[in-house]
C-alpha positions as a Python dict, from the first residue, in 0.01 Angstrom:
ca = {
    (1, 'M'): (0, 0, 0),
    (2, 'G'): (355, -26, 139),
    (3, 'I'): (231, 65, 495),
    (4, 'D'): (-55, -177, 478),
    (5, 'K'): (198, -459, 380),
    (6, 'I'): (418, -369, 647),
    (7, 'L'): (154, -357, 918),
    (8, 'K'): (31, -689, 814),
    (9, 'Y'): (369, -842, 817),
    (10, 'M'): (433, -691, 1171),
    (11, 'S'): (97, -839, 1289),
    (12, 'S'): (188, -1192, 1164),
    (13, 'I'): (512, -1181, 1331),
    (14, 'F'): (349, -1109, 1672),
    (15, 'K'): (92, -1387, 1607),
    (16, 'E'): (356, -1629, 1528),
    (17, 'S'): (538, -1555, 1848),
    (18, 'K'): (203, -1607, 2057),
    (19, 'I'): (138, -1924, 1876),
    (20, 'I'): (490, -2055, 1956),
    (21, 'K'): (462, -1958, 2316),
    (22, 'S'): (127, -2136, 2378),
    (23, 'H'): (276, -2449, 2185),
    (24, 'C'): (567, -2438, 2427),
    (25, 'E'): (343, -2416, 2731),
    (26, 'V'): (124, -2672, 2623),
    (27, 'L'): (439, -2906, 2545),
    (28, 'G'): (581, -2814, 2881),
    (29, 'E'): (294, -2945, 3068),
    (30, 'I'): (275, -3269, 2860),
    (31, 'V'): (644, -3323, 2952),
    (32, 'K'): (557, -3258, 3312),
    (33, 'Q'): (279, -3521, 3297),
    (34, 'L'): (526, -3772, 3131),
    (35, 'E'): (775, -3724, 3406),
    (36, 'T'): (528, -3784, 3662),
    (37, 'K'): (418, -4118, 3493),
    (38, 'E'): (786, -4206, 3460),
    (39, 'K'): (817, -4178, 3823),
    (40, 'R'): (506, -4374, 3879),
    (41, 'I'): (602, -4639, 3667),
    (42, 'K'): (929, -4668, 3817),
    (43, 'S'): (787, -4712, 4180),
    (44, 'E'): (539, -4985, 4031),
    (45, 'I'): (845, -5174, 3907),
    (46, 'D'): (1012, -5195, 4222),
    (47, 'T'): (670, -5314, 4404),
    (48, 'V'): (568, -5565, 4133),
    (49, 'S'): (683, -5937, 4203),
    (50, 'S'): (542, -6083, 3917),
    (51, 'K'): (796, -6117, 3591),
    (52, 'Q'): (530, -6045, 3339),
    (53, 'K'): (400, -5745, 3509),
    (54, 'R'): (743, -5626, 3557),
    (55, 'K'): (823, -5695, 3173),
    (56, 'K'): (495, -5490, 3075),
    (57, 'L'): (589, -5199, 3304),
    (58, 'N'): (960, -5192, 3164),
    (59, 'I'): (842, -5173, 2803),
    (60, 'E'): (600, -4896, 2927),
    (61, 'L'): (888, -4712, 3082),
    (62, 'K'): (1096, -4744, 2762),
    (63, 'I'): (807, -4589, 2576),
    (64, 'V'): (749, -4300, 2830),
    (65, 'K'): (1127, -4239, 2811),
    (66, 'L'): (1105, -4221, 2434),
    (67, 'Q'): (810, -3980, 2449),
    (68, 'L'): (992, -3760, 2692),
    (69, 'R'): (1304, -3743, 2455),
    (70, 'K'): (1098, -3643, 2175),
    (71, 'G'): (912, -3391, 2379),
    (72, 'Y'): (1253, -3223, 2492),
    (73, 'F'): (1369, -3212, 2140),
    (74, 'K'): (1061, -3029, 2014),
    (75, 'L'): (1047, -2805, 2322),
    (76, 'N'): (1412, -2698, 2266),
    (77, 'A'): (1335, -2649, 1891),
    (78, 'L'): (1056, -2447, 1982),
    (79, 'K'): (1213, -2223, 2232),
    (80, 'E'): (1501, -2164, 1971),
    (81, 'E'): (1253, -2036, 1718),
    (82, 'S'): (1056, -1816, 1954),
    (83, 'P'): (1194, -1484, 2049),
    (84, 'A'): (1368, -1425, 2383),
    (85, 'T'): (1112, -1486, 2663),
    (86, 'P'): (1148, -1501, 3034),
    (87, 'E'): (1099, -1886, 3008),
    (88, 'R'): (1445, -1899, 2845),
    (89, 'T'): (1626, -1755, 3149),
    (90, 'D'): (1469, -2008, 3385),
    (91, 'K'): (1675, -2335, 3502),
    (92, 'P'): (1743, -2547, 3200),
    (93, 'L'): (1567, -2876, 3113),
    (94, 'N'): (1663, -3200, 3255),
    (95, 'H'): (1853, -3372, 2949),
    (96, 'S'): (1918, -3692, 3119),
    (97, 'Y'): (1707, -3878, 2850),
    (98, 'L'): (1929, -3753, 2575),
    (99, 'T'): (2226, -3982, 2660),
}
C-alpha cells in the first residue's frame, strides 16, 4: 500500500507541473496578442482625427493595459509555482505596465 501511495503522489506532481506549464504557454500567447493589440490601438490613436473615436480608442487602450497587467501578474505567479523550466532563464518580462 505504501508504494502505491508514493507512486500516485509522484504521478500527480508531474501532472501538475505539466498543467502549470501549459497554462503558462497559453497565457504567454494571450499576453503577446494583447501587446500587439496595444500597439495597433496606439497607432490608430495617432491617425484618428475625430475626438469621439480618439476617446473610444483611449478607453479601449486602458482596458488592454489593465488586461496586460493582470496577465503579467498571473504569468509571474504561475512561473513561481512551476518547477525550474528553461522559460525562467529567458529574458525577463516587460514590467512597464506595473508602474
